[in-house]
C-alpha positions as CSV (number, residue, x, y, z in Angstrom):
1,M,-11.6,-36.1,8.5
2,A,-10.6,-33.6,5.8
3,K,-8.9,-30.4,6.8
4,A,-10.8,-27.2,6.0
5,K,-9.3,-25.0,3.3
6,N,-7.9,-21.7,4.4
7,I,-10.2,-18.9,3.2
8,R,-8.0,-16.0,4.5
9,S,-4.9,-15.2,2.4
10,T,-1.9,-12.9,3.2
11,I,-1.7,-9.8,1.0
12,I,0.7,-7.0,0.5
13,L,-0.6,-3.4,0.5
14,E,1.7,-0.9,-1.3
15,S,1.6,2.9,-1.0
16,T,0.4,4.9,-4.0
17,A,2.7,7.8,-3.0
18,N,5.6,5.9,-4.6
19,T,7.6,5.7,-1.4
20,G,7.9,1.9,-1.5
21,Y,6.3,1.5,1.9
22,R,4.3,-1.7,2.4
23,Y,1.9,-3.2,4.9
24,S,1.2,-6.9,5.2
25,T,-2.3,-8.1,6.2
26,T,-4.9,-10.8,5.5
27,K,-8.2,-10.7,3.7
28,N,-11.1,-13.1,3.2
29,K,-11.1,-14.3,-0.4
30,R,-14.7,-15.2,-0.3
31,N,-16.0,-11.7,0.9
32,H,-13.5,-9.6,-1.2
33,P,-12.5,-11.4,-4.4
34,A,-11.3,-8.2,-6.1
35,R,-8.2,-6.3,-5.2
36,V,-8.7,-4.0,-2.1
37,E,-7.7,-0.5,-1.3
38,F,-7.3,1.0,2.1
39,K,-6.4,4.5,3.3
40,K,-3.5,4.0,5.8
41,Y,-0.6,6.0,7.3
42,D,2.6,6.2,5.3
43,P,5.5,7.2,7.7
44,V,7.8,8.2,4.8
45,V,5.5,11.1,3.7
46,R,4.0,11.4,7.1
47,K,0.3,11.4,6.0
48,H,-2.5,9.1,5.2
49,V,-2.5,7.8,1.6
50,V,-4.3,5.1,-0.4
51,F,-2.6,1.6,-0.3
52,K,-3.4,-0.8,-3.0
53,E,-3.1,-4.6,-3.0
54,T,-0.2,-6.1,-5.0
55,K,0.4,-9.7,-6.1
């Protein structure tokens, strides 16, 4: 039997506050083919900011 392809891929989310803080998470490539943005907590600036997906 053939093995199923992995649909979920690991991505890096980087802060837009230019602090260099990053989160690592996974996303479903089939449901979200474009780059994603999440509003998450940045402990360097101590507030919620937008995190954008990097390569």
